[in-house]
N, C-alpha and C positions, 0 to 999 in steps of 0.2 A: 488550360490557357490556350486560346485560339491561335492559329497560325495562318499565314497567307502564302504558304509554300506550294511548290508544284504538287500535282496530284499524287505521284508516286511517293514523294516524301511525306505527304499527309497520310497516305495509306500506312507507311511504315511507322509513323508517329502514333496513329490510332491503334495499330496492333501492339506497339510497345506499351501504350497506356493500358490496354486490356490485359496484357500479360503482367504488368506491374500490379494491377489491382488483384490479380489472381495469385500473386506472390511468386511468379516464375521470374526471378530477377535476372539470371544469366541470359535467358532468351530475350527478355525485354530489353536488356542493355544492348544486345546485338542489333535489335530493330531500331533503337534510338541512334546507334552509330551509323546504320544504313541511311536513316533519315538525314543525319548530319552530313553524310557524304554527298547527298544531293542538295541539301539546303543548309550550308554551314553558318548562315547568318540569321537563323531563326532562333530568337531568344527563348521561345517557349520550349523548344526541344532541349536546349542546354539546361533550362530550369528543371525540366522533368528528369533529365539525366542526373542532375545534381541530387534530386530527391531519391532516386534509385541508389546512387552512390552512398548517400547518407545511410540508407537502410542496410547497405552492405558493410557499413563501418569504414568506408574509404573516405575519411573526413577531408583529407587534403585535396583529393580529387573533387569532392563535392564542393568545397569552397572555390576551387578553380572553375568549376562549371557554373556556379552561381555568378562568379565574377565575370565570366565570359558573357553570360546572359545579360548582366547589368551594363556591360560595355555596349551591347547591342540595343538595349532598351533601358537607358539610365533613368527614365521617369516612371518605372514600374514599381509601385509601392509594395505589391505582394512579393516580388522577388527579394526585396530588402527585408521584409518580415520573415520570409523563409530562411534567408541567410542568418538573420539575427537569432532565430530560434535554434538553428544548428550550432551557432557559436556559443549561445547560452548553455545549451545542453552539454557542451564540452568545456564549460567554465572559462571561456575566453570572454570575460565580462566586459572589458574595455571595447573590444571589437564588436561585441553584441550591442553595446550601447550606441556605438557609432551607426550601426545598421538601423536600429530602431529610430534614432534621431533623424537619419536620412529619410526614413519612411514618413516620419511626422512632418519633416520639412516639405515633402511632396504632398502629403495628405494630412494637414493638421486636424481635420475633423474625422480621422479614422479611429473608430472605437477599438478595432483589433490592435492597432499600433500602440495606443495608450495602454491597453490591457497587457500587451507583451512587455512594454517598458515597466509596468507594475510588477510583472513576474520577475524581471531582473532585480528590481529593488527588494522584493520579498526574499529572493535567494540570497541577497547580500545582507539580510536582516535590517534593511532600511524600511521598516514597516510603515512608518508615517507617510513616506513618499510613495510606497506601493499603494497604500489605501487611497491616497490622493489621485493617483493615476487611474485606479479602478473606478473611483467615483466620477472622475472626469469622463471616462469611457461611457459610463452609464448616463451621464448628463447628455452626451451626444446621442446615445442609442439606449434608451431605458430597457429595451428588449434584448440587449446583447447578453445572452446567458453566460458566455464564457467569462466575461468580466465579473458578473455577479458571483459565479462559482469561485473564481480566483479570490475575490474579496472575502469569501467565507473562510479561506485558509488563514488570512491575517486575523480576522475577527475571532475565530475559534482558538487560535494559538494564544490570543490574549484573554481568553475566557469570556469574551463578549458574546455569550450564547444567545441572547434574546434576538439579536439581528443575525447572528451567525447561522443558526439553524435555518432561518428563513432563506438566507442567501444560498445555503447548500441545496435548497429545493431547485436551484437552477441547473443541477446536474442533468445529464442526458436523460431523455425520455425512457421510461422503463417499458419494454415490450409486454410485461405482464399485465399492464393496463389494458392491452388489447386482447389478452387471453382470458382473464377472469370476467365472468358475466355478472359483475356486481360493482357498485361504486367504490372508488378509492376513499379510504377513511380520511377525513379531514378534521378529526377531533370531536365528532358528534357524540352524543350520549351512547355509550357502549353497553350499558347494563341490559341484559337479556338478549344480546346480539352475539353472532358468531363472526370471527374475523380470521383471515389467513394472511400470514406475514410472508411476503415474497422474498426471494434471495437477491442480493446484489453485492458487488465488490468482491472482496476476498474472504478467505477463511477467518482471519482475525476480526473483520467487521461483523461477520455473523456471530462469532463467539462473544463479541462485546455487546451487541445490541439485542441478542435473543433474550437478555434479561428483562426486556420490556414486556415479554409475555406475562410475567408475574404482575406487573402493573395493570395490564389489561384485565387479568382475572380479578385483581383487587377492586377494579372499577366495575365489576359485575358481568364481564363477558362470559357467556355460557360455554363457549367453545373457542379455543385458540389453536390454530394449526400453523404450520410453518413449512416453507420450501427451502431447501438448503443444498449445498454442494454434497454430492454423494459420500465423500469421506467423513462428513460430519454427522450423517444421519443416525447411526447407531448410538453415538454419544448423546445427541440431542434428544433422542427418544426417551432417555431417562430423566429429562428435565420435568419436574412434577407439574409445572403449570402449562405444559404443552400437551394437547389432547391428541394431536396427530402430527407426524413429521414425514415429509416426502423428500426424496432426492429429486433434483431437477431432471434426472435421467429416466424418471418413471412417469406413469400416467397420473397427473395431478388433476383432481376434479375441478373443472372451471366453474361449476355451479355448487349450490349448497352453502354458500357463505353470504353473510349480509354485507361484509366489507372485505377489501384487501388493502394492504399497506406495505410499502418497502420498509425494511427494518430501520434504515437511517432517517426516516421521517418520523418515527415514533417519538424521539426526544423533543421534536418541535411540538407535537400535539400534546405532550405531557408537560410542556413549558419547563424543560430541564434547564437548570442553572447550576453554577458551580456548587451552591450550597444545598442542592436537593437531588444530586445525582443518586440514582438507586444503586447503592454500593454494598448491599448486603451480600456477603460471600460465606460459604460457597453456594453457587446456583447451578453448577455443573458437577457431576459425580462420576467416579470411576466404577466400572463393573467389578463387583466384589470378587468374583471367581477369577477374572483375569488378573486383578491386583494380587490375589493370593498366589497365583502361579508365578508372577514376577518375584514376589517375596521369597518364594522357595529357591529361586535361582540366584538372587543377589547375595553377596558375601556380607556377613556381619563384621565389617572391618572399618568402623568409623562412620561418620556422617556421610550421607550420599548426596552428591551434587550433580545435577543434570546440566549438560552444556549444549548450546546451539550457537554456532558462529556464522552461519550463512543462511540467507533467506532464498526465496524463489528468484532466480535470475531474470525472469520475465517482468518483475516489478520495476516500475519506472525509475526508482531511486535505489535500486539494489546495490549498485556499485559503491554507494556511500554508506548504506546501512549495514552491509555485510563485510566481514573481515576477509582479506584475501586468502588466508590459510589458517588452519588450526594452530600453527606454531606461534601466531600472534598471542595466543593464550598461554604460552609457555610459563610466564610468571605465576599464573593461577594454578596450572597443573603441577607446579613445583611445590605448592603448599602441602606439607606432609600430613598424614593422618586422615585423608579424605578419600573416599571411593568415588571417582569421577565416572559419570555415565554419559555417553554420547547419545543425545536425542536427535542428532543431525540426520536430515533426509536429503536426498538429491545426490549430485555427483560426489560430494565429500563424505557421504555417510559411512564409508569404511576407513576414513582417514585415521592415522595414528600419529602422535607427535614424533618429530624427527630426533628429539633429544630424550635422554633417559629421564624418567619421572619416578617419584617415590613409589607410586602404585600404577599398575597398568590401567589404561583407559578402557572401560567396559563399553563395547560398541553394540548398541541396540538398534540402530537405524534400519538395517535390512529386515528386521522382524516387525517393524512398526508399519502395518499396512493401512491403518486408519487412525483418526484422532482418538477413537475409543481405545486402541492399543496404547497410544501415547499417554492418554489419561491414566490408564491402569499402571503404567510404569511411574508416572509422576506421583501417583498416590504413595509410592514406596520411597520417594526421595525427601530429603530434608530441605533442599533449596534448589532452585533452577536459576541458572545464569544464562542469559540469552540476548542476542541482538533483537532488533525490533521485528519479530515474526509472530505468526499465529500461536506459537508455543507460549509466548509471553501472555497472550490473552487467555489461553487455556489454563496455564498455571494460576493466573490471577483469578479467573472465574472459579477455580477449585479451592481458592483460599490458601494456596501454597506460597510460602515465601519465594519471591522472584526478584532477581536483580536484572534490570533491562539496560543494555548498553546502547546508547543513542549516538547517532552521528551529529556533527556540528552543522553540516550542510543539509538544509531542507529536512529537518526532523519533522515527523508527522505532527499534525495539529493537535492530536488527542493528548500528547504529552505536555502541552502548554509550554510555557517559557520559564526556564531557569529552575523549575521545581525539581526536587529530589524525591517527591512522592507523587502518587497518582490518585486523584479523587475518584477514579473509576474502580481502582483495585486497592483495598486497604493494606494488603500484604506485599505490595510492590515497592521497590526502591529503584530510582532512576539514576543512572550514571551518564554523564554527557561529555563528549569530546570537548576539549577547550579550543581546538583549532581543527580545521578541515583535514580529515584523513589521519589524525594523530590518535591511533588506537593504543600506542605504547604507553602514553601517559595515563590514559584511562585504565588500561589493564593493570598497570602497577598499583593504581589506587584500589582497584577491585581486589587484587592479591593481598594488599595490606589489610583491607577490611575483612577479607576471608580469614586471615590469621586471627583477627580479633573475634570474628564470629565463631570460629572453631572452639575458642576457649569457653564459650557460653553453652556449648552443646553437651548434653549428657551422654554418657556411654550408651551405645545401642542396647535396647532392652530396658533402659531406665527411663523414668519420666521426670 
């Protein structure tokens, strides 16, 4: 945002912006405040300080700085949009709507303003209104990729895959397209050709969409290679329809392929719909030796149930999809006759329940160094209960019974709407919060179903 402030203030402002871009928030903040000491009436400085405060988690200060910027520049549409996004991210829905409405009053032909209002309605499950906003944004600017990508969320949640996959192509440009010295596959005849699947998004996305290697082979591809996150490499190397698997941290040959393709574009080119999702499982397999080593260590004391209650904190919706603590699962852990095994990774991987349980929680997380290790342990379990993390996709891809606990607020599109099953994973059962943040009701339902499930399980060693 340009300024008209004195030279020294501009210098401090520019330096603050450079430091902010580099992630040095404390030093950047000091420079913004030096700039404001010289030019306290510059809206641009207040607005960028607000962005920094938002990144630091100082929400009240950020709102105050945005408000100061708007007092100085009340006709600035972008500041209203930035404020609205901040308020939306913190579930201040009424205030966010006011900010977006003000932006639209100032700029009724602003595609970003209409798209952001659509995001608000999508978060509130007012999907018809969200879709209308996105389409209005695209009528204004047919090339506005963010609105088209946001539209894909609504379409995909509703199972409207024909348009949904196409809308998802509006996601950000993939740098792999500048790396591979071959054309991006657009659904051309693949028989007799070789193709390399690039990596994108998170672990779960790769585990879900690597299944399309099998379709590529079925359509005559002579060689199918894949680039993935390094912790997935060893696991995916055992996938029968992959000829080569590379971690993105190693030298990947840029030549020698006829085509390349991002994994999440493959469903588009195979015209995937709800009734033809390639759902044969298992398509991922544990290492037999590693699985046997876990088997030797696990106690033969009733059915074995794996647990994951938190995902990666860096994920944009992690605060809603993850449980605050293991103790939320206390009703589940209280079910007798089950050997519970923690598959949790991250800061909570050594957690133990605060209350006494019928059997101790067997903590495996510190020993799980890759998804190959996790797969070997899952092979020895009878059921996995997890929040929406990559472990859910791994268990589903292995054909392991898996219960996935979903948030009410912004559940991922791939779980569709209201369903208790997943067309992507035949062995999966979905549990959904009935209101935002209410894990207790959901967990009590899971605990009751676990009691019933236990009665159907044979004694270990019997079939």
